[in-house]
C-alpha positions, 0 to 999 in steps of 0.5 A: 499500500502506498501512503497518500501524501500530506497534501492528498490527505488534506484534500480528502474532506468532503461534504463540508458546508460553510457557515456565514455568521449573521449580524444583529441588523434586521430581523432575527435569523440563524446562520445557515450552512450553504450547500456548496462543497468546500475543503479543509483549505477553508481553515487556512485563516483559522488560528490552528490551521494545519494542527492535527489532533487525534481525539481518543476521549469521550463524554465531556471534558476531553470532547469539549477541549477538542471541540475548542481546538476544532473550532479554532481550525485544528483537524480533529479526528474522533476515535470511537468504539464500533457499534456504540461510539461515545456514550453521550450519543445515547444521553438523551433528555426526556422526549428528545427521541422525537428529534432524531431519525430512527436508528440514529446514535445521536443526541443533543448532548453529543452534538453540543461538543463534537462539531468540526470533527471527523468520526472514525470507529476503531476497536482499541481492544484489538491489536490491529486497531491499536496499530491503526491508532499508532499510524494515525499518531505518527502524523498527529500533533496532539493526542487527547484521552480520558481513560483511567490512568494506566489503561492507555499503557495497557493497550500499548497506547501510552505516552512512551509508546507514542513518543517512540514513533513521534517524538514531537507528540503532545499527549494530553490525559484527563482523568478523575484524580490524576496519574498519581496519589491514592485516588488515581485509580478511581473513575472520574465523575463531575459531581463527585469531584466537585463534592470532594474538592469542597465546591458543593459545600460552598454552593447552594442556599445558606439555609439548605443543603449543597447544590450541584451547578446546572452544568458539569462545571468540573468537566467543562473547566478541565476541558478548558484547562487542557485546551490551554495547556495544549496551546502552551505545549504547541508553542513549546514544541515550536521552540524545541521540536519536542513534545510533552505529556500533559495531565489534568484531572477533574479533582484538581480543576475543581480545587483550583476553582476555589480561588479566594474561598480556598485561600481563606481556608488556607490562611485565615483562623477564626475562633469559632471552632476547635480547628480554627479554620475557615471552612467556607459556607454556602452563600446562595446568590451572595458573595462572601466579600461583597455586599450588595451582590445578589438577586432581589425580588421586584414587583414581577420578577427578579434582578441581579445587582452588584456594587463592587466598590464605594463608587458603585455603591453610591451610584446605586443608591443615587439611582434607587433614590436612597442617597442617605443609605450611601452616606450611612456610616454602617454602609459607606465602606465594603467592610461595613457592608459585609459586616451589616450584610443582612440589614442592608440586603433587607433594606434594599429588598424592600426598595426593589419591591416598589417597581417592576423588573423592567422599570428597574432595568430601565432605571439602571440603563447607562449607569455603568453599574453591574446589573441584569435580569435573571434569564431562563435558558431560552431567554439567554440564548435569544438575548439581543447580545447573544444574537449580536455576537453570533452565539447561535449557529444553525445547520440545515440538512442535518441527516440525523435529525427528522426535520434536518435542522440543528441549532448549536451554541457558537464559539465563545471566543472571536478572532480578528481576520478569522470567522469561526463557525461550523465546517463539519456537522457533528458526525454520525458514528463512523462517518469518516472511517473509510475516508481516514483509512484511505488517507492511511493507504488502506485499499477498499478490500482492506477496509472491507476486511477490517469491517468484517473482522470488527476492527473498525 
């Protein structure tokens, strides 16, 4: 078999549709993927154009990381288990089954973190499958996995295995607790990591029990951390020509998110317990260091307001028509406002009940104060600012959906001179297997045999 050239491999992409971002001008409309075919060359203006990522991860942290890299222009190849694929393909919300074509392994969960990737199915439990992955790694810049520590080594796919065939490889691993320590072999789950890292202890209503955040924040932040570490490693490789191993974990990410609360626990003693340590507490929508900071009921809804310094505090009081409160010696410093938190918040709450939510929003408009309404998810995604910043993208002709349509949340970051969007739709399972194997030099007969044997 003759291995195709690098340029040949780049030209293999097919069936890709290009997105044009919408603007805030005129009636609301979603981006639509055009029917004209395009190639990987359309990524030439994207920041990570030319970077090849081999994605051996699944569920959330790893795929979220690799989707960011893919959005930025990297060529991301997602390796999945034949027949089943990434578990999240089957993670459907109640009633979601009506969205998809019968027999399709697809979910909104999977689609939310796997756009701009190609999917190839490879059985990593077979020696032949491992050999295919190694061939892919020879031409990759980055490998991402989230297996339990030691599992990749057992399969012959550890960092040292890859480094022998590609010394410049950047090998990023994500796990629940990291590759060392007494918890290294434990499976990683977002809520468990948040619980053990102290995050749940400080999340929720002060008069209630711990509350899990509405999204898997440990997974998401770990994906963000790893994506940033990969970019740092790519820069290092550009200087040295040598790759490296990167390790991240849900537990360590969650610990790092403790920030100021964590430092208070490490550095402050209080005389209200035998251990004299500040253990943190639930603040609801409040802030341990700032008052006022939180949600207040209005006549017909709720508004979130903050005053982070004395200037903002006086400005808030002026806008609300309670200038005397701003001059009150109990409240004219942040220390005083924190010490008199309950009394101050009760006074403000009574005042906020005098007007409707929209009346208060109009009153604060142009004030420079931090304020906003508490939106539900639909209101948030339909917010004029979300529309103006192209935060919703639309796909037509999405084969997995019964109505052929899919809306996605757009990339959070913007680059001058580059338009980020949907180049590749969230792939159906194994959609690009034949294409990828042909890039490696496998012929049609070879591919048929691999499929018959259950290797791909």
